Phi, psi and omega in degrees: 000310183298320174304314178296322179293316180302312173311315182286322173303316179293322179298313174297324177295332181280337186300315186285334170295317178290326177291320179298319177295315180299317183295317184291321174297318171311309182295326178298311181303316183294312180296318180296318179295322177294315183302323179292321179292312188198118186285130184284158179290338185275009163272111184305119178310336185272355180240026179269090166205184190292322175294315177300318179308308181301308178305317182299307179305313183288324184286323182288322179275344177265347178075018184282138177250341173254193184296132183238001179252151181249152182250176177307318183280356171093005183286150176278142184220151172287316192229131175220154181280169182304313182290328168299317183297317172291322186288318192242000187227343174233154183244135179293131178247338174191158178287332173230154177292110186259120192315313185275355188256337180275155182219160169312136180092349170292152185248148166255131190238131184239145175220128175235102182294347179279349187264160175299152183309325185290342182243008187281334186261144168214131189242132176233144187259141176263138176229149169233092180295138172301147182086350184264161172310134183306335183265007181252122180251128175267138174253129182224141187200154171274140185281004178086345187278163175241175182061227188277344181272341181298136178199152170262124182248158181222142183213141167295139179305317173307318172293325175294331179288336176247012179275202182307133179309324184292344184245010177282124181279071191220147185298335181284344179279114180291342178276345176273120185257351173137178177260139188231154182236140176300136178296331183287350176283337181276000174292157184258003183217150179299147182299162176285148175241000000 
């Protein structure tokens, strides 16, 4: 009887975290698509690049007000680079984006060591918009440009897979390092706000 009661309490405690994750993923889709239409003024112009897009979306949609990113030493930070986002805040989930294994908020990560360090990384966010066919994934990202060339772009994963070889998220592409999931989803309670 005590075991059944404990199981019921633990299951009930997990429901808010699951609901919280669903709500955040829904907000990520809406905010990412809104940014593709018109970049909002609350996104710091000094952080408008692919990693800045990820940091902005997660901060805004989770409602986090304090430092939400981790550094190598485990300390919390307001700002981390693309490589720190991946290394200490996201976990690899697959070498290629598998339709049934990816979810809104997952990242496609690219790295080109031949480019200058500031341009070597590129992150793209996966979205599963409601109302689309279940096998259709949308990929959205900041193009890394500044000034008038800067833009948030969106493309269907299927089109990305047949597009320029350097941006194909496939194991055969040496610049594609994999699909990653935010460590914050694995928590059993909503994030501090």
